[in-house]
N, C-alpha and C positions, 0 to 999 in steps of 0.2 A: 203887451206881450211879456210873458215871464222870461226870466233870465235862463237861457239854454246853454249853460257852460258847464265844464267839468275839469277837474284837475285830478289825475290818477297817477299813483306811483306803484310800480311793481318791482320788487327786488328778489332775485333768486341767486343761487350760486353761479349762474351762467350770465345773467344780465342785471343791470340796474337801470330802470327806465322811468322817466317822468314825461307825462303828456298833459298838455292843456289844450282845451278845445272850446271854441265858441262857434256854435252852428250858424249863428246869424252874423258872422263877421264879414270881412271884405276880401278875404284871401291872403291875409298877411301870415307868412310862415317863417319859422326859424327851426331848422332841422340839423341835428348833429348825431349821426349814428356810427360814423366811421366807415360806412360803406357808401362810396361816392354815388353810384348809380341809384341806390335805394334812397339816398337823400334827395336826389333829383326827382324821383318818383313821388315821394311824399310832398315835396314842394309843389309839384304839378297837381297832386291831389288837392291840396289846400287852395291853390290858386283857382283851379277850375270848378271846385265845389263852393267857392267863396266861404270857406271855413278858416277862421283864424286858428292856427295850429302851431304849437311848439312841441317838438319832440327832442328829447335828449336821451341817448342810450350809450351806456358803457357796457359792451358785450365782449364775450370771449372769441374775438375775431381771430385769435391764434389757432382756433379749431377750424372754423369756417363761418359762413354768413348765416347759417340756419337758425341758431338761437336768437340772433339779433332780429332778423326779419320776422320770425314767428312771434317773439315776445312783444315786439312793437305792435304787431297786429292784434294780439290779445289785449294789450293795454289800450290801444286806440278803440277797439271794439267796446271795451268796458266804459271808456269815456263817452262814446256815442250813447250807450244805453243809459248812463247816468244823466247826461245832458238832456236827453229826451224825456226823462221822468215818466209821467203817466201817458205821454204821447197824445195828449188832448189836442184836437184840432189839426193834426198833421194830415197831409195828403195820403200817406202810407205807401202807395204803390208808385212805381216809376219804371219806365222802359226807355233805354237810351242806346243809340249806336253812334260811335265816333270813329272816323277814319284817321289814320296817320300814314300818308303816302299810300303804299301798297297794302298796308295792314288795315284790318277792320275789326273792331271789337263791339260786342253787344253785351249789355248788362240789364237784367230785369230784377227788380228788388221789391220785396214786401217786408215792411217793418212789422212783422207779425208776432214777434216774441217766440217764434218757433224756429230755431236754427235749422237750416237745411242748405246744402250747397251742391250745385251741379255745374260741371265744367266740360266744355267741348273745345278741343283745339290742342295745338302743340306749339313748341317754340323752335324756331329755325336754327338757332345756335345755342350751345350749352350754357353760355354765360354772357353777361353784358358787364364789362368792367369787373368789379369784384363781386357782383351779384349773380348767383346761379339762377338761370332763367326760370326753372320750374318753381323757384321760391315765390314767384308772382302768384301762381295758383295756390300755394300754401298760405300766402298772405291773405288772399280772398277768403279761403276756408276759415282761417283762424279769426278773421275780423267778423265774418258772418256768425260764427258760433258764439262769440263773446258779445256781439251787439244784438243778438236775437233776430237775425235777418234770414229770410228765405232769399237766396241769391243764386241766380242762374247767370253764367257768364260764357261767352263764346269769343274765340279769336282766330283769325287766319292772317297769313302774310308770308313774307319771305325774309324778314329781318327781325331778329329777336328784340332789338332796341325798340323798333316801331311797335311790335306786337305787345310788349310789356307796357310801354308808355300809353298806347291806345287803351289798354285795359284799365290803367290807373285813372286816366282822364274820363273814361266812360263811367267807371264806378263813382267818381266825384260828381259828375253831372246827374247820375241817377239818384245818388243820396241827397244832393241838393234839392232835386224835384220832390223826392219822397218825404223829406223832413219839412218841407214848406208848410206854413200855416194856411189853412183854408178858413177864411173869416166866416163862412156859413156854418162852421162846425165848432161846437164848444166842448164836445166830449171826445172820447177815443173812437176812431173810425172802425167800429166793429159792432155787429148785432149783439154781441155779448156785453157791450158797454165798457170793456177794457181790453187791453192788449198785454 
C-alpha cells in the first residue's frame, strides 16, 4: 500500500494552522486549537476514524471561534485530498449512522472530487463550551469543499453536545469506510477511470 499521509500548513491574517494526517493510522491524535470543545471533537474524529491526526491552530479567538473552526476544516480537507492522491483502490462511498444517547447523526459520503454539501437538522443549544453549535455544520461544509466530497449529513436530538459529537463521530466512521482500500480494485473507482 502506498503512503497515504499529508502535512498541510495554512497561514492567513486570521489563523496559522498545521495539520498532519495519516489515513491508515490507529487513531493517535494531538490537537491544540484553543477551543476546548472543538479540540474534543477533533480528537473524537481521529479516534473513531482511526486517523493519526495532529492539528495545531493559532487563531483570532479574541474575535470568536469562526475563523479557527472554518480554517481548520479547510486545512484538514486539503490534507485528506492530498493524502488520497489519485484515489486508486478506495471504496469511495460510505453511509453511516451513529447515536449518542438521545441524539442520532447520519452521514453519507462520496469521495467524488465534486464538492457538494447538504445538511438537515438543528442544534438544541447555541453553543457548547467556547464553540458555537452551528459551526459544526460549517466545519462539515468547509471540509467537504476542500476534500472534494459529496457529503450529506443529518442530525436530531435534544442536547447540542450530543448532536455535534454524534456528527463528528459519524463523519469519522463514514470517511474511514470510504477511504478504505478494496484489494479487488487497482484503479480509481469510476467509469471515467479517475476521480
